C-alpha positions in Angstrom: -10.7 11.1 -17.8 -11.3 12.1 -14.2 -12.2 15.8 -13.9 -10.4 16.1 -10.5 -8.1 14.1 -8.2 -11.2 13.3 -6.0 -12.7 11.1 -8.7 -9.4 9.2 -8.9 -9.4 8.7 -5.1 -12.9 7.2 -5.4 -11.6 4.9 -8.1 -8.7 3.9 -5.9 -11.0 3.1 -3.0 -13.2 1.0 -5.3 -10.2 -0.9 -6.7 -9.0 -1.5 -3.1 -12.4 -2.9 -2.2 -12.3 -5.1 -5.3 -8.9 -6.6 -4.4 -10.0 -7.2 -0.8 -13.3 -8.8 -1.8 -11.6 -11.0 -4.4 -8.9 -12.0 -1.9 -11.7 -12.9 0.6 -13.3 -14.9 -2.2 -10.4 -17.4 -2.2 -11.8 -18.7 1.1 -15.5 -17.8 0.9 -16.0 -18.7 -2.8 -14.0 -21.9 -2.9 -14.6 -23.4 0.5 -17.8 -21.8 1.6 -16.2 -20.6 4.9 -17.5 -17.1 5.8 -14.8 -15.1 7.5 -15.6 -11.8 9.0 -12.0 -11.4 10.2 -10.2 -10.8 7.0 -9.8 -7.2 8.0 -7.2 -8.4 10.4 -4.9 -9.5 7.5 -5.5 -6.2 5.7 -4.6 -4.3 8.9 -1.5 -6.5 9.5 -0.4 -5.9 5.9 -0.9 -2.1 6.3 0.9 -1.8 9.6 3.6 -4.3 8.6 4.4 -2.2 5.5 4.2 1.1 7.4 6.4 -0.1 10.3 9.0 -1.6 7.9 9.3 1.7 6.1 9.1 4.1 9.1 11.0 2.0 11.7 13.3 -0.3 9.7 13.9 2.0 6.8 13.1 -0.5 4.0 12.2 0.7 0.6 8.4 1.0 0.3 7.8 -1.8 -2.2 10.3 -4.1 -0.6 8.4 -3.5 2.7 5.1 -4.2 0.9 6.1 -7.7 -0.2 8.0 -8.5 3.0 4.9 -7.6 5.0 2.8 -9.8 2.8 5.2 -12.7 3.3 5.1 -12.2 7.1 1.3 -12.1 7.1 1.2 -15.3 5.1 3.5 -16.9 7.8 1.2 -15.6 10.5 -1.8 -17.0 8.7 -0.4 -20.5 9.0 -0.9 -21.0 12.8 -4.0 -18.8 12.7 -5.5 -21.0 10.0 -4.3 -24.2 11.7 -6.4 -23.2 14.7 -9.4 -21.5 13.1 -10.0 -24.1 10.3 -10.6 -26.9 12.8 -14.1 -25.5 13.4 -16.9 -24.8 11.0 -20.0 -22.6 10.5 -20.8 -20.1 13.2 -17.8 -21.1 15.3 -15.4 -20.2 12.4 -17.2 -16.8 12.1 -16.7 -16.1 15.8 -13.0 -17.1 15.7 -12.4 -14.8 12.8 -14.1 -11.9 14.6 -12.1 -12.6 17.7 -8.8 -12.3 15.7 -9.8 -8.8 14.6 -10.7 -7.6 18.1 -7.5 -9.0 19.6 -5.3 -7.3 17.1 -7.2 -4.0 17.6 -6.5 -4.2 21.3 -2.8 -5.0 20.7 -2.1 -2.3 18.2 -4.0 0.3 20.3 -2.2 -0.6 23.5 1.3 -0.9 22.0 1.6 2.8 21.4 5.3 3.0 21.7 5.7 0.8 18.6 2.5 1.2 16.5 1.6 4.8 17.5 -1.6 3.6 19.2 -4.6 5.9 18.9 -2.3 8.7 17.6 -1.9 6.6 14.4 1.1 5.8 12.3 2.4 8.1 9.5 3.8 6.2 6.5 6.4 8.0 4.4 5.3 8.5 0.8 7.0 6.2 -1.7 7.1 9.0 -4.4 7.9 12.2 -2.4 8.6 14.3 -5.5 5.3 13.7 -7.1 2.4 16.2 -7.0 -0.9 15.0 -5.4 -2.7 14.4 -8.7 0.3 12.3 -10.1 0.5 10.4 -6.8 -3.2 9.4 -7.0 -2.9 8.5 -10.7 0.2 6.3 -10.1 -1.5 4.4 -7.3 -4.7 4.0 -9.4 -2.7 1.9 -11.9 -0.8 0.1 -9.1 -4.1 -1.0 -7.5 -5.4 -2.0 -11.0 -2.3 -4.1 -11.6 -2.8 -5.8 -8.2 -6.4 -6.5 -9.0 -5.4 -8.1 -12.3 -2.9 -10.4 -10.5 -5.5 -11.3 -7.9 -8.1 -12.1 -10.5 -5.6 -14.2 -12.5 -4.7 -16.2 -9.4 -8.3 -16.9 -8.7 -8.9 -17.9 -12.3 -6.0 -20.3 -12.3 -7.1 -22.0 -9.0 -10.7 -22.2 -10.3 -9.5 -24.3 -13.2 -7.0 -26.5 -11.4 -7.3 -29.9 -9.7 -6.7 -28.0 -6.4 -9.7 -25.8 -7.2 -11.9 -28.8 -7.8 -11.0 -30.2 -4.4 -11.9 -26.8 -2.8 -15.2 -26.8 -4.5 -15.9 -30.3 -3.3 -15.2 -29.1 0.2 -17.7 -26.3 -0.4 -20.4 -28.7 -1.5 -19.9 -31.4 1.1 -16.8 -31.4 3.2 -17.4 -34.8 4.8 -18.1 -36.5 1.5 -15.0 -34.9 0.0 -12.8 -36.2 2.8 -14.3 -39.7 2.5 -13.3 -39.6 -1.2 -9.7 -39.0 -0.3 -9.3 -35.2 -0.6 -7.0 -33.8 2.1 -9.6 -31.2 3.1 -7.7 -29.7 6.0 -4.5 -29.1 3.9 -6.5 -27.7 1.0 -8.3 -25.2 3.3 -5.1 -24.2 5.0 -3.3 -23.5 1.7 -6.1 -21.4 0.3 -6.4 -19.6 3.6 -2.8 -18.6 3.5 -3.0 -17.5 -0.2 -6.1 -15.4 0.7 -4.3 -13.8 3.6 -1.3 -12.9 1.4 -3.4 -11.1 -1.2 -5.4 -9.3 1.5 -2.1 -8.1 3.1 -0.9 -6.8 -0.3 -4.1 -4.8 -0.6 -3.7 -3.4 2.9 0.0 -2.6 2.4 -0.6 -0.8 -0.9 -3.4 1.2 0.8 -0.9 2.2 3.6 1.6 3.5 1.0 -1.1 5.4 -0.8 -3.0 6.9 2.1 0.0 7.4 4.4 -1.9 7.5 7.7 -3.0 4.5 9.7 -5.4 4.2 12.6 -5.9 0.9 14.5 -9.7 1.5 14.8 -10.1 1.8 11.1 -7.5 -0.9 10.0 -8.7 -3.6 12.5 -12.5 -3.1 12.1 -15.1 -5.9 11.8 -16.8 -3.7 9.3 -13.9 -4.2 6.9 -14.5 -7.9 6.9 -18.3 -7.4 6.6 -17.8 -5.1 3.6 -15.7 -7.8 1.9 -18.4 -10.4 2.5 -21.2 -8.1 1.3 -19.3 -7.2 -1.9 -18.6 -10.8 -2.8 -22.1 -11.9 -2.0 -23.6 -9.1 -4.0 -21.8 -10.0 -7.2 -21.7 -13.8 -6.7 -19.0 -15.7 -4.8 -18.8 -18.5 -7.4 -17.9 -16.2 -10.3 -14.6 -14.6 -11.1 -16.0 -11.1 -11.5 -18.6 -11.3 -8.8 -16.6 -9.6 -6.1 -15.4 -6.9 -8.6 -19.0 -6.1 -9.5 -20.0 -6.0 -5.8 -17.1 -3.7 -5.1 -18.1 -1.3 -7.8 -21.7 -1.2 -6.5 -21.0 -1.1 -2.7 -17.9 1.0 -3.0 -19.6 3.7 -5.0 -22.6 3.6 -2.7 -20.4 4.0 0.4 -18.4 6.8 -1.0 -21.5 8.6 -2.2 -23.1 8.3 1.2 -20.0 9.7 2.9 -19.8 12.7 0.7 -23.6 13.5 0.9 -24.0 12.8 4.6 -20.6 13.5 6.1 -19.6 11.7 9.3 -23.1 10.4 10.0 -23.5 6.6 10.1 -25.9 6.6 7.1 -23.3 4.9 5.0 -23.7 1.9 7.3 -27.5 2.1 6.7 -26.7 1.9 3.0 -24.6 -1.1 3.5 -27.3 -2.8 5.6 -29.9 -2.1 3.0 -27.7 -3.6 0.2 -27.1 -6.7 2.4 -30.9 -7.1 3.0 -31.6 -6.8 -0.8 -29.0 -9.4 -1.6 -30.2 -11.9 1.0 -33.9 -11.5 0.2 -33.9 -11.2 -3.6 -30.4 -12.4 -4.9 -29.0 -14.9 -2.4 -26.6 -16.2 -5.1 -25.5 -12.7 -6.2 -26.2 -10.4 -9.1 -24.4 -12.4 -11.8 -26.3 -15.7 -11.2 -29.6 -13.8 -10.9 -29.0 -11.9 -14.1 -28.0 -15.1 -15.9 -31.1 -16.9 -14.8 -33.3 -13.9 -15.8 -31.7 -13.8 -19.3 -32.2 -17.6 -19.6 -35.9 -17.2 -18.6 -36.5 -14.6 -21.4 -34.7 -16.7 -24.0 -37.0 -19.7 -23.1 -40.1 -17.5 -23.0 -41.0 -18.3 -26.7 -40.7 -22.0 -26.2 -43.7 -24.2 -25.1 -43.7 -27.4 -23.1 -45.8 -29.1 -25.9 -44.1 -28.8 -29.3 -46.5 -27.7 -32.1 -46.8 -30.3 -34.9 -48.1 -29.5 -38.4 -50.7 -31.6 -40.2 -48.1 -32.6 -42.8 -45.8 -33.9 -40.0 -48.7 -35.9 -38.5 -49.6 -37.4 -42.0 -45.9 -38.4 -42.5 -45.8 -40.1 -39.1 -49.0 -42.1 -39.9 -47.6 -43.2 -43.3 -44.2 -44.1 -42.0 -45.3 -47.4 -40.2 -47.1 -48.5 -43.4 -44.0 -47.9 -45.5 -42.0 -49.9 -43.1 -44.4 -52.9 -43.3 -44.4 -52.7 -47.1 -40.6 -52.8 -47.2 -40.5 -55.7 -44.8 -43.0 -57.6 -47.0 -41.0 -57.0 -50.1 -37.8 -58.3 -48.5 -39.5 -61.5 -47.3 -41.1 -62.0 -50.8 -44.7 -61.9 -49.6 
């Protein structure tokens, strides 16, 4: 239905945002831990896939899943250290991870390409540009479906109930016997794996990687903004936020070029969410619909004259029946 390949690229970008924000929501939505460093896992997935294809000669999709598995392994020690702290300390640790990886991948130019970037061979070299975009549109759509399905399964499992208990009150959950640290670490690794899959698929689609873009704090901030905008406690919250924020960002880039106005748009959206919809669009819309449905109801129920007469007569009837039973 797209009139040109450009509209398909915008659709791919929005689907990529949706997968990233849903992957972030495994941690943020279930445990309440706000990570601004998830861009690090997306960057590792992208560079891992690109390096395995360009340097090791692996088939593209074998490289994609191998890179995701390696990122999941890396997430174990990272989560082991980061999840020992909470609140602002966890946010700072997650930002530090992104900045460290940015310095490493920029400095290690002989292996990663450094500031010159890394060119990733196309997985479908015989395809025309339009066909290439169309194929990856459906690949991103399939990855989004798998990510949403995984979130849905966890949300309805005993494991998910334990994660929600951690979100509401971690100390109380631990006192009730929930292994909070293990639960957090498992969901952190799952989130990192899905984030890496999104980053790796982006690398195969886009074909050109730059450390400044791949390891950006803004990437993690966008994930948080999209999830918060839609609602972190809902399955489709990050998807709705990705559609709104992704379209706004792409529109600002087209209209205003390389100016930083797309960052202004993101900042305004974040301000609107924090001030007017702190729980997200879906909870706000649900509450608004519920308010309209209850608008016709009154706190004092109206009673007709017939109902009042019946209530007055009912005690008298009861007394007469009791008298007849006792024979008086």
